[in-house]
C-alpha angles and dihedrals in degrees: 000000000000128000128196121223121199117255091003101080123226115341118205120195118196120169125192117231112234113251115243115214119215123227125230116229114235115244125223130209118211116222114242120240118256093254109013122186115240092253093048092049091052090050091054093050096046115041117209115274091230092060092049092050091049091052092050091049091050091053091048091052092051092079133048122212117210142149132226132215121185125198140157127246091226133001117339089219121075124196125200133213130254122196091199096058121090096247099028093249123134122249098227147031146235109220127195104211099193126207119253120254109281144173122250142165138207137190110255115250091003139099113319123260115247111233128177120249100180147265131295110219127184134199131178142150095197118124124242090249093052107030127174113261124219129200106150142121133232133182123217114202123203121199113196119197115200107213096204097054099026090227131133133225127191129210128184124208114192116201135184120217116207137164141057133296132195134164091271106026142044129193092169119142125191109202121190111214095207107016094177119063132170135203134173113231117179107320095334137086113224118201116191121189129189125188114272092236138014126193114208113210130235120281112284095026127104114294117251110253118221122202135176130209114222119194123189124208135168114275110269116250115256113243119212 
């Protein structure tokens, strides 16, 4: 998703998904008996096809493929207020430049996969003596698509933006009210976690990068 910031032209945020490297399973060779029968020797050299297929299936089930799509409930650009302006409006903005939809994967019941959410970009022409003031809320929505089942799950992260912003300084804080959310999609439980707080920098400085951790677990058993 793209967000426009005043006086700065069009800002395009593209984040690269981190590459996950696979791991090769070590192989093991069974020692032959001292005097094996012909049939026993053949069995040692050629494992049963059923065992091989079961091992391949176990490896395939060890990872979950999914995709993420971030959006905002309202506008992705927030404006502050300024008591010293003629109409009370702020002179700048805080823009959430969200990452594009992308594919990802994570090991099941393991450490979460780190996926990009977007950038937080500020702009303002207010002076340090009369900064723009922010006290607003924004909701980030995450749609998770489970590749195995083809089903979707939706999570909503509500955040409050507070603080002051001028052309040379930012005291803004973005606080997520419930940074950890869970949803069952297909036969898996997806747990997405955002940082509790994010601090966007002053205009002209590097944009604040926002990431989420997504952990995948087997779907919990239903208790009757």
